[in-house]
C-alpha positions in Angstrom: 7.8 20.6 -28.9 8.6 20.0 -25.2 8.6 16.2 -25.8 10.9 16.4 -28.7 13.3 18.7 -26.7 13.3 16.1 -23.8 14.2 13.3 -26.2 16.9 15.4 -27.8 18.4 16.4 -24.5 18.4 12.9 -23.1 20.0 11.6 -26.2 22.8 14.2 -26.2 23.6 13.6 -22.6 23.6 9.8 -23.0 25.8 10.0 -26.1 28.2 12.4 -24.4 28.6 10.2 -21.4 29.3 7.2 -23.5 32.0 9.0 -25.4 33.5 10.3 -22.1 33.3 6.8 -20.7 35.1 5.2 -23.7 37.9 7.8 -23.6 38.3 7.8 -19.8 37.7 4.2 -18.8 38.7 2.5 -22.0 36.4 0.6 -24.3 37.7 -2.8 -23.1 37.4 -2.0 -19.4 34.9 -3.6 -17.0 33.6 -0.2 -16.0 32.8 0.7 -19.6 31.0 -2.7 -20.0 28.7 -1.7 -17.2 28.3 1.9 -18.5 27.4 0.7 -22.0 24.5 -1.3 -20.6 23.4 1.2 -17.9 23.4 4.4 -19.9 21.2 3.2 -22.8 18.8 1.7 -20.2 18.5 5.0 -18.4 18.2 6.9 -21.7 15.4 4.7 -23.0 13.8 4.7 -19.6 13.6 8.4 -19.8 12.6 8.6 -23.5 9.9 5.9 -23.1 8.0 8.2 -20.7 7.5 10.4 -23.8 7.5 7.9 -26.7 6.7 4.4 -25.4 8.4 1.7 -27.5 5.9 -0.9 -28.7 6.4 -4.5 -30.0 3.8 -6.6 -31.9 1.1 -8.3 -29.8 2.4 -11.6 -31.0 5.6 -11.0 -29.1 3.8 -10.2 -25.9 1.6 -13.3 -26.0 2.4 -15.6 -23.1 3.2 -19.1 -24.0 1.8 -22.1 -22.1 5.0 -22.8 -20.3 5.0 -19.2 -19.0 1.5 -18.9 -17.7 1.9 -20.5 -14.2 5.1 -18.5 -13.5 7.1 -21.5 -12.3 9.6 -21.3 -15.2 10.6 -17.7 -14.2 10.6 -18.5 -10.5 13.1 -21.3 -11.1 15.3 -18.7 -13.0 15.3 -16.5 -9.9 12.8 -13.8 -11.0 11.4 -13.3 -7.5 14.8 -12.4 -6.1 15.3 -10.0 -9.0 11.9 -8.5 -8.2 12.8 -7.9 -4.6 16.1 -6.2 -5.6 14.5 -4.1 -8.3 11.7 -2.9 -6.0 14.2 -1.4 -3.7 16.8 -0.2 -6.2 17.2 2.9 -8.4 15.4 1.3 -11.4 12.1 1.7 -9.5 12.1 5.4 -10.4 11.6 4.7 -14.1 8.4 2.8 -13.5 6.5 4.4 -10.6 3.1 3.3 -11.9 3.8 -0.4 -12.2 1.7 -1.3 -9.2 -1.8 -2.6 -8.8 -4.2 0.3 -9.0 -6.5 1.0 -6.1 -9.5 0.6 -8.4 -9.3 -2.9 -9.8 -11.5 -2.2 -12.9 -11.0 -3.7 -16.3 -9.8 -0.4 -17.7 -7.3 0.3 -14.9 -5.9 -3.3 -15.1 -5.7 -3.1 -18.8 -3.7 0.1 -18.4 -1.3 -1.7 -16.0 -1.0 -4.6 -18.5 0.0 -2.1 -21.2 2.5 -0.4 -19.0 4.1 -3.8 -18.3 4.2 -4.5 -22.0 5.9 -1.1 -22.6 8.5 -1.8 -19.9 9.1 -5.2 -21.3 9.5 -3.9 -24.8 12.1 -1.3 -23.7 14.2 -3.9 -21.9 13.9 -6.4 -24.8 15.0 -3.9 -27.4 18.0 -3.0 -25.2 18.7 -6.7 -24.5 19.1 -7.3 -28.3 20.9 -4.1 -29.0 23.4 -4.7 -26.3 24.1 -8.2 -27.5 25.5 -6.5 -30.7 27.9 -4.5 -28.5 29.0 -7.6 -26.8 29.6 -9.3 -30.1 31.7 -6.3 -31.3 33.8 -6.6 -28.1 34.3 -10.3 -28.8 35.3 -9.7 -32.4 38.0 -7.2 -31.1 39.4 -9.8 -28.7 38.1 -8.0 -25.6 37.0 -11.2 -23.9 36.5 -9.8 -20.4 34.6 -6.8 -21.7 32.4 -9.0 -23.9 31.6 -11.4 -21.0 30.8 -8.6 -18.6 28.6 -6.8 -21.1 26.6 -10.0 -21.5 26.3 -10.5 -17.7 25.2 -6.9 -17.2 22.8 -7.1 -20.1 21.2 -10.2 -18.7 20.9 -8.7 -15.2 19.7 -5.2 -16.2 17.6 -6.1 -19.3 17.1 -9.9 -19.4 15.7 -10.2 -15.9 13.3 -7.2 -16.2 11.9 -8.8 -19.4 11.3 -12.0 -17.6 9.9 -10.1 -14.6 7.3 -8.3 -16.7 6.2 -11.5 -18.4 6.0 -13.2 -15.0 4.0 -10.2 -13.6 1.6 -10.2 -16.5 1.0 -14.0 -16.1 0.1 -13.5 -12.4 -2.1 -10.5 -13.2 -4.1 -12.5 -15.7 -4.3 -15.4 -13.3 -5.7 -13.3 -10.4 -8.0 -11.1 -12.4 -8.9 -13.5 -15.2 -12.6 -12.5 -15.3 -11.7 -8.9 -16.0 -9.5 -9.9 -19.0 -12.3 -12.1 -20.4 -13.9 -10.4 -23.5 -17.2 -11.9 -22.5 -17.3 -10.0 -19.2 -19.1 -6.7 -19.3 -16.6 -3.9 -18.6 -18.9 -1.4 -17.0 -18.5 -1.5 -13.2 -16.5 -4.7 -13.3 -14.0 -5.0 -10.6 -12.3 -7.6 -8.5 -10.7 -7.6 -5.0 -7.0 -8.4 -4.6 -5.4 -9.9 -1.6 -2.3 -8.5 0.1 -0.3 -11.3 -1.5 -1.5 -10.0 -4.9 -0.2 -6.5 -4.0 3.1 -8.1 -3.2 3.4 -10.2 -6.3 2.1 -8.1 -9.1 3.2 -5.0 -10.9 6.6 -4.0 -9.7 9.1 -3.0 -12.4 
């Protein structure tokens, strides 16, 4: 009951703010282009704490080109990571850090939390693309362009970041993700650089 109430309240507040933003700022304004990306993100970030969005495992599977992380590093994901670590988005994923106990169970939990965060941002990335297309169809060129830019920055880069983080997690702790490794008591140390590189937003 409490969870349903939280989802309902968060939805009403987000919808009300969007309506207010459209009427006050104008649907074709740059400010509303930011709001239409930011508000759904904060809404889903809140709701996902109650009902985590899930995508098929086939979507989350890392492709060969992603596994060494270089692709995402060339796209600037490490800069994005530093900015997100110190920004307001960090409050939505406080547990996306390496656990003190590096057991298979705890690392698997971290991996799932990364998948959930990625799923949230990917869903929003696609949904917001529809909003940008609507703005484009109405001839609001600036609003459409800014919506795409904000969407890539606030949703696209977090998607890439989670895929990058999961690739590094599996690289550094490969034995614990190997199905042939006994799970009981299995753990692995992590260097300070691992704490720096894995599991932030």
